[in-house]
C-alpha positions as CSV (number, residue, x, y, z in Angstrom):
1,X,101.7,36.2,-41.9
2,X,102.8,32.7,-42.5
3,X,102.8,31.2,-46.0
4,X,99.9,29.0,-47.0
5,X,100.8,25.4,-46.4
6,X,101.3,23.3,-49.5
7,X,98.5,20.8,-50.1
8,X,99.6,17.3,-49.1
9,X,99.0,15.7,-52.4
10,X,101.7,13.6,-53.8
11,X,101.9,13.3,-57.6
12,X,104.3,10.7,-57.7
13,X,103.6,7.3,-59.6
14,X,102.5,4.5,-57.4
15,X,105.3,1.9,-58.3
16,X,104.9,-1.7,-58.0
17,X,107.9,-4.2,-57.2
18,X,110.4,-5.0,-59.7
19,X,109.3,-8.5,-61.6
20,X,105.5,-8.0,-60.7
21,X,103.5,-10.3,-62.8
22,X,100.8,-8.6,-64.9
23,X,98.2,-10.5,-66.9
24,X,94.6,-11.8,-67.2
25,X,92.9,-15.2,-66.7
26,X,90.8,-17.5,-68.5
27,X,89.4,-21.1,-67.8
28,X,89.1,-23.8,-70.4
29,X,85.5,-24.7,-70.4
30,X,84.6,-21.0,-70.4
31,X,86.4,-20.0,-73.6
32,X,87.3,-23.0,-75.4
33,X,83.8,-24.4,-76.7
34,X,82.4,-27.8,-77.3
35,X,83.7,-29.5,-74.2
36,X,81.2,-32.3,-75.0
37,X,82.8,-34.8,-72.4
38,X,82.4,-32.5,-69.4
39,X,79.7,-33.0,-66.7
40,X,78.7,-29.5,-67.3
41,X,78.0,-30.0,-71.0
42,X,75.7,-33.0,-70.1
43,X,74.1,-31.0,-67.3
44,X,73.4,-28.0,-69.3
45,X,71.9,-29.9,-72.3
46,X,69.1,-31.1,-69.6
47,X,68.8,-28.1,-67.4
48,X,69.6,-24.7,-69.3
49,X,67.6,-22.9,-72.1
50,X,69.7,-23.0,-75.4
51,X,71.0,-19.4,-74.8
52,X,72.7,-20.2,-71.7
53,X,74.5,-23.3,-72.7
54,X,78.2,-23.1,-73.5
55,X,78.2,-24.3,-77.1
56,X,81.3,-22.7,-79.2
57,X,81.8,-20.3,-76.4
58,X,84.4,-18.0,-77.6
59,X,86.2,-20.8,-79.7
60,X,89.4,-20.4,-77.9
61,X,90.5,-23.9,-78.8
62,X,91.0,-22.8,-82.1
63,X,91.6,-19.0,-81.8
64,X,94.2,-19.4,-78.8
65,X,97.1,-17.9,-81.0
66,X,95.0,-14.9,-81.6
67,X,94.1,-14.3,-78.1
68,X,97.6,-14.7,-76.9
69,X,98.8,-12.2,-79.6
70,X,96.4,-9.6,-78.2
71,X,97.5,-10.2,-74.6
72,X,101.2,-9.6,-75.7
73,X,99.8,-6.6,-77.9
74,X,98.2,-5.3,-74.5
75,X,101.8,-5.7,-72.6
76,X,100.8,-8.6,-70.3
77,X,104.0,-10.5,-69.1
78,X,102.1,-13.5,-67.7
79,X,98.9,-15.5,-68.3
80,X,96.7,-17.8,-66.3
81,X,94.8,-20.4,-67.9
82,X,93.4,-24.2,-67.5
83,X,93.3,-27.4,-69.1
84,X,90.0,-29.2,-69.5
85,X,90.3,-32.9,-67.6
86,X,87.5,-34.1,-69.6
87,X,89.2,-33.6,-72.8
88,X,92.4,-35.3,-71.8
89,X,90.7,-38.3,-69.9
90,X,87.3,-38.6,-71.9
91,X,87.0,-42.4,-70.5
92,X,88.1,-43.5,-67.2
93,X,91.9,-44.5,-67.5
94,X,91.9,-43.6,-71.3
95,X,93.9,-40.5,-72.1
96,X,93.6,-38.8,-75.5
97,X,97.2,-38.0,-76.7
98,X,95.7,-35.6,-79.4
99,X,94.2,-33.2,-76.6
100,X,97.5,-33.4,-74.7
101,X,99.4,-32.5,-77.7
102,X,97.0,-29.7,-78.3
103,X,97.6,-28.3,-74.9
104,X,101.3,-28.6,-75.7
105,X,101.0,-26.5,-78.4
106,X,99.0,-23.9,-76.4
107,X,101.6,-23.5,-73.9
108,X,104.4,-23.6,-76.4
109,X,102.8,-20.4,-78.0
110,X,102.6,-18.7,-74.7
111,X,106.3,-19.3,-73.9
112,X,107.4,-18.3,-77.6
113,X,105.7,-14.9,-76.5
114,X,107.7,-15.0,-73.2
115,X,104.8,-15.1,-70.9
116,X,105.2,-16.4,-67.5
117,X,102.6,-19.4,-67.3
118,X,100.5,-20.0,-64.4
119,X,98.4,-23.2,-65.4
120,X,95.2,-24.5,-63.5
121,X,94.6,-28.3,-63.6
122,X,91.0,-28.2,-62.2
123,X,88.6,-25.3,-62.8
124,X,85.1,-26.5,-61.7
125,X,84.4,-29.1,-64.5
126,X,84.7,-32.8,-64.4
127,X,84.7,-35.7,-67.0
128,X,81.2,-37.1,-67.2
129,X,82.6,-40.7,-66.2
130,X,84.1,-39.1,-63.0
131,X,80.5,-37.4,-62.3
132,X,78.7,-40.9,-62.9
133,X,81.0,-42.4,-60.0
134,X,79.8,-39.8,-57.7
135,X,82.2,-36.9,-58.4
136,X,83.9,-35.4,-55.4
137,X,81.7,-37.2,-53.2
138,X,83.5,-40.5,-54.1
139,X,86.2,-41.3,-51.7
140,X,88.5,-42.4,-54.7
141,X,88.0,-38.9,-56.4
142,X,91.4,-37.9,-54.9
143,X,93.0,-40.9,-56.4
144,X,91.4,-40.2,-59.8
145,X,92.5,-36.7,-59.9
146,X,96.0,-37.9,-58.7
147,X,96.2,-40.2,-61.6
148,X,95.0,-37.5,-64.2
149,X,97.8,-35.0,-62.7
150,X,100.6,-38.0,-62.7
151,X,99.7,-38.2,-66.6
152,X,99.4,-34.8,-67.8
153,X,102.0,-32.9,-65.5
154,X,105.2,-34.4,-66.9
155,X,103.8,-33.7,-70.2
156,X,103.3,-30.0,-69.7
157,X,106.2,-29.6,-67.3
158,X,108.5,-27.7,-69.5
159,X,106.0,-24.8,-70.3
160,X,104.8,-24.2,-67.0
161,X,106.0,-21.8,-64.2
162,X,103.4,-21.8,-61.6
163,X,100.9,-24.7,-60.8
164,X,97.2,-23.9,-59.6
165,X,96.0,-27.6,-58.6
166,X,92.3,-26.4,-57.6
167,X,90.2,-23.6,-58.6
168,X,87.9,-22.1,-56.0
169,X,86.9,-25.3,-53.8
170,X,84.6,-23.2,-51.9
171,X,82.7,-21.9,-54.7
172,X,82.3,-25.2,-56.3
173,X,81.0,-26.7,-53.0
174,X,78.6,-24.0,-52.5
175,X,77.2,-23.8,-56.0
176,X,77.1,-27.6,-56.5
177,X,76.1,-28.9,-53.1
178,X,74.5,-26.3,-50.9
179,X,72.0,-25.0,-53.4
180,X,74.0,-22.2,-55.0
181,X,72.7,-18.7,-55.5
182,X,69.4,-17.3,-56.2
183,X,70.3,-17.5,-60.0
184,X,71.0,-21.4,-60.2
185,X,73.6,-24.0,-59.3
186,X,76.3,-25.9,-60.7
187,X,76.0,-29.6,-61.6
188,X,75.2,-31.9,-59.9
189,X,72.8,-29.0,-58.4
190,X,72.2,-30.8,-54.8
191,X,71.5,-29.6,-51.5
192,X,73.1,-31.6,-48.8
193,X,75.5,-30.4,-46.2
194,X,77.0,-33.9,-45.4
195,X,77.9,-34.2,-49.0
196,X,79.3,-30.7,-49.2
197,X,81.5,-31.3,-46.2
198,X,82.7,-34.6,-47.9
199,X,83.5,-32.7,-51.2
200,X,85.4,-30.3,-49.4
201,X,87.4,-33.0,-47.6
202,X,88.2,-34.5,-50.8
203,X,89.1,-31.6,-52.6
204,X,91.8,-31.1,-49.8
205,X,92.9,-34.6,-50.3
206,X,93.3,-34.0,-54.2
207,X,95.2,-30.9,-53.6
208,X,97.7,-32.6,-51.3
209,X,98.3,-35.5,-53.5
210,X,98.7,-33.3,-56.6
211,X,101.2,-31.1,-54.7
212,X,103.4,-34.1,-54.0
213,X,103.4,-35.2,-57.6
214,X,104.2,-31.8,-58.8
215,X,106.8,-31.2,-56.2
216,X,108.6,-34.5,-57.0
217,X,108.9,-33.4,-60.7
218,X,110.0,-30.0,-60.3
219,X,110.9,-28.7,-56.7
220,X,111.3,-25.0,-57.7
221,X,108.2,-24.5,-59.6
222,X,105.6,-23.0,-57.2
223,X,102.3,-24.6,-56.4
224,X,99.0,-23.5,-55.0
225,X,95.4,-23.0,-55.4
226,X,93.1,-20.3,-56.4
227,X,90.8,-19.3,-53.4
228,X,87.7,-17.2,-53.6
229,X,88.2,-14.8,-50.7
230,X,85.5,-12.4,-49.6
231,X,85.5,-9.5,-47.2
232,X,83.0,-9.2,-44.5
233,X,81.8,-6.0,-42.3
234,X,79.2,-5.5,-39.6
235,X,76.5,-3.4,-40.7
236,X,76.4,-1.9,-37.0
237,X,79.8,-1.2,-35.8
238,X,79.3,-2.1,-32.1
239,X,77.1,-5.2,-32.6
240,X,78.8,-8.0,-31.1
241,X,76.6,-10.5,-32.8
242,X,77.3,-9.0,-36.1
243,X,81.0,-8.8,-35.2
244,X,81.0,-12.5,-34.3
245,X,79.3,-13.5,-37.4
246,X,82.1,-11.5,-39.4
247,X,84.7,-13.5,-37.7
248,X,83.0,-17.0,-38.4
249,X,82.3,-16.0,-41.9
250,X,85.8,-15.1,-42.6
251,X,87.2,-18.1,-41.0
252,X,84.9,-20.5,-42.8
253,X,85.1,-18.8,-46.2
254,X,88.7,-17.5,-46.3
255,X,90.7,-19.6,-44.1
256,X,89.3,-23.2,-43.7
257,X,90.7,-24.5,-46.9
258,X,94.0,-23.4,-46.2
259,X,93.7,-25.1,-42.7
260,X,92.9,-28.3,-44.3
261,X,95.9,-28.2,-46.5
262,X,98.3,-26.4,-44.5
263,X,102.0,-27.2,-45.4
264,X,100.8,-27.7,-49.1
265,X,101.3,-24.2,-50.5
266,X,104.3,-22.4,-52.0
267,X,102.0,-19.1,-52.5
268,X,98.4,-18.0,-52.0
269,X,96.3,-17.5,-55.1
270,X,93.3,-15.1,-54.1
271,X,90.3,-14.6,-56.3
272,X,88.4,-11.6,-54.9
273,X,85.1,-10.3,-56.2
274,X,82.7,-10.0,-53.0
275,X,82.1,-7.8,-49.9
276,X,79.3,-8.6,-47.7
277,X,78.0,-6.5,-44.9
278,X,76.2,-8.6,-42.0
279,X,73.1,-7.0,-40.8
280,X,71.1,-8.3,-37.8
281,X,67.6,-6.8,-38.1
282,X,65.5,-9.6,-36.3
283,X,66.0,-13.0,-35.0
284,X,69.4,-14.0,-33.7
285,X,71.5,-14.4,-36.8
286,X,72.6,-11.6,-39.0
287,X,71.8,-11.8,-42.7
288,X,73.8,-10.2,-45.8
289,X,72.6,-6.8,-46.5
290,X,71.5,-6.1,-50.2
291,X,73.9,-3.5,-51.6
292,X,71.3,-2.7,-54.3
293,X,69.0,-1.9,-51.8
294,X,71.4,0.5,-50.3
295,X,72.2,2.0,-53.7
296,X,75.8,0.9,-53.6
297,X,78.0,0.8,-56.7
298,X,77.5,-2.7,-58.2
299,X,78.4,-4.5,-61.2
300,X,76.3,-5.9,-63.9
301,X,75.6,-9.1,-61.7
302,X,74.8,-7.1,-58.5
303,X,78.2,-7.6,-56.8
304,X,79.2,-4.6,-54.9
305,X,82.3,-2.7,-56.2
306,X,84.4,-2.2,-53.0
307,X,88.1,-1.6,-53.6
308,X,88.9,-1.5,-49.7
309,X,87.7,-5.1,-49.6
310,X,90.8,-6.5,-51.4
311,X,93.3,-4.6,-49.1
312,X,91.4,-6.1,-46.2
313,X,91.7,-9.7,-47.5
314,X,95.2,-8.9,-48.4
315,X,96.4,-7.9,-45.0
316,X,94.3,-10.6,-43.4
317,X,95.9,-13.7,-45.5
318,X,99.5,-12.1,-45.0
319,X,101.4,-14.9,-43.4
320,X,104.7,-14.8,-45.1
321,X,103.9,-16.7,-48.3
322,X,103.9,-14.7,-51.5
323,X,100.4,-13.8,-52.9
324,X,99.2,-13.7,-56.3
325,X,95.9,-12.0,-57.1
326,X,94.6,-15.0,-59.5
327,X,91.5,-13.4,-60.2
328,X,89.8,-9.8,-59.9
329,X,87.4,-8.4,-62.4
330,X,84.1,-6.6,-63.0
331,X,81.1,-7.6,-65.1
332,X,80.1,-4.4,-67.0
333,X,79.0,-3.4,-70.4
334,X,80.1,0.1,-69.6
335,X,83.9,0.0,-70.1
336,X,84.5,3.2,-68.3
337,X,83.3,1.4,-65.1
338,X,86.2,-1.4,-66.0
339,X,88.9,1.3,-66.1
340,X,87.8,2.8,-62.8
341,X,87.5,-0.6,-61.3
342,X,91.1,-1.5,-62.3
343,X,92.8,1.9,-61.1
344,X,90.7,1.7,-57.6
345,X,91.4,-2.0,-56.9
346,X,95.1,-1.6,-57.9
347,X,95.5,1.3,-55.5
348,X,94.5,-1.0,-52.8
349,X,97.0,-3.7,-54.1
350,X,99.9,-1.1,-54.0
351,X,98.7,0.1,-50.5
352,X,98.9,-3.6,-49.1
353,X,102.2,-4.0,-50.8
354,X,103.2,-0.9,-48.9
355,X,101.9,-2.3,-45.8
356,X,104.2,-5.3,-46.2
357,X,102.1,-7.9,-48.0
358,X,104.0,-9.9,-50.3
359,X,101.7,-9.4,-53.4
360,X,103.7,-10.6,-56.4
361,X,101.4,-10.6,-59.3
362,X,97.8,-9.4,-60.7
363,X,95.6,-11.4,-62.9
364,X,92.4,-9.5,-64.3
365,X,89.5,-11.7,-65.0
366,X,89.3,-12.0,-67.8
367,X,91.2,-11.6,-70.9
368,X,88.3,-12.1,-73.1
369,X,84.4,-12.1,-72.6
370,X,83.6,-15.8,-71.7
371,X,80.7,-18.2,-70.9
372,X,79.9,-17.4,-67.3
373,X,78.4,-20.6,-66.2
374,X,74.7,-20.8,-65.2
375,X,74.4,-17.0,-66.1
376,X,75.3,-17.7,-69.8
377,X,76.9,-15.0,-72.0
378,X,75.3,-11.8,-70.9
379,X,78.1,-10.8,-68.1
380,X,80.9,-9.1,-70.0
381,X,84.2,-9.3,-68.0
382,X,86.7,-9.2,-70.8
383,X,89.5,-6.7,-71.4
384,X,88.7,-7.8,-74.9
385,X,85.1,-7.8,-76.1
386,X,84.0,-11.0,-78.1
387,X,81.3,-11.1,-80.7
388,X,80.0,-14.5,-80.2
389,X,78.3,-14.5,-83.6
390,X,81.2,-13.9,-85.7
391,X,84.1,-14.5,-83.0
392,X,85.6,-11.2,-83.7
393,X,87.7,-9.8,-81.0
394,X,87.9,-5.9,-80.3
395,X,90.2,-4.5,-77.5
396,X,88.4,-2.4,-75.1
397,X,89.9,1.1,-73.8
398,X,90.3,-0.4,-70.4
399,X,92.7,-2.9,-71.7
400,X,94.8,0.1,-73.0
401,X,94.5,1.9,-69.7
402,X,95.9,-1.6,-68.1
403,X,98.6,-1.6,-70.9
404,X,99.8,1.7,-69.6
405,X,100.1,0.6,-65.8
406,X,101.8,-2.6,-67.1
407,X,104.4,-0.7,-69.2
408,X,105.2,1.5,-66.3
409,X,104.7,-1.0,-63.6
410,X,103.2,1.6,-61.7
411,X,99.9,3.5,-61.6
412,X,101.0,7.2,-63.0
413,X,99.3,9.9,-61.4
414,X,97.7,11.2,-64.5
415,X,95.8,8.1,-64.8
416,X,94.1,9.3,-61.6
417,X,92.3,12.0,-63.5
418,X,90.0,9.0,-64.6
419,X,88.8,9.0,-61.0
420,X,88.3,12.6,-60.9
421,X,91.7,13.8,-59.5
422,X,92.7,17.2,-61.1
423,X,89.0,18.0,-61.8
424,X,88.5,21.7,-60.3
425,X,85.3,22.4,-58.4
426,X,85.2,25.9,-59.6
427,X,85.4,24.7,-63.3
428,X,82.5,22.3,-62.6
429,X,80.3,25.0,-61.2
430,X,81.0,27.5,-63.9
431,X,79.7,24.8,-66.5
432,X,76.7,24.1,-64.4
433,X,75.6,21.1,-62.8
434,X,73.1,19.0,-64.9
435,X,70.0,17.4,-63.4
436,X,68.5,14.2,-64.5
């Protein structure tokens, strides 16, 4: 009799490329607190209940050294953060040197800890004076942003390794000018398709202008955007209408802004959170199927947990440019889910790399719990828990698992036990299966 074949199961670690960037991300308005010159601050005072206003947030404006020390303790070699335009230019054409000096100190601390720094220049919020001029619907908005970049970039140049000009232009346009989601909208909370198209156009112009400024300052420092990308699937495999809707949705959501700014990217920054299944049940157009109705695994925000989706978007957008995953994370008060999320999603990133996609880094969202825009403080994304009453920081176990992955620059096979690998069915059956 022939020998029983060995099981096809590889116990080797899943190794990432040498020099891979491992870190986490934050944005200034979401963690600093007291950004009183921003349009969001003005808007939330009038439109949000007190518990959903940003207020002091995580007070990182004062506690940044403590947070960066925690990131270092957790093994991170890079960090993505943003600066707040409304602090730096609180009045039109008037720049606050104290705020500029503060951000220089922030970046100096990161560099002293040997972090690779990825800096975002615009992350959703605007100076109030800018908003009063029509914000991104104003044709001069790209000029105002370019003026800001010309002022701030030379001041920060020595402490920045990667530039992100614009964060998630599509999300901003959708939430601010197309009615947002069912939970609310971003300021100015309008629903106007013409204005939405104008905002998209002006954001593209602003990126290109900023790209030229940054390129002239230092040609070797890579420049890009952080684009929210989404994966789409037809609910019915053979539905031509659904397949067509998937293609259109992908082009509009994931590719259109890159098309408008073609030639002005040194890398692609991808933020991945969403998978959508398009289901045609009645009428001509398919609708997004509700993952909770289908009893799919979702985050505390109802966003489907779908690791395969990040592989799909990475392979779809692989066009020769390096790719950095500039955000990817889960809102969950159950940290075990965050651990499984990290391992599952990073497995798919590894598989994309093995398939030839040039992924060069991963930034988990977020380093610490933060103000989650119109949803307030309930969503918990952080590797580090924040007690908003005391501002105490507590490292979550998932952060320690992430540290182990970073330390090895690999997903060791032992960590797959957290997903059920190595659990014997016989042992489970002997112990008995407990029913609810």
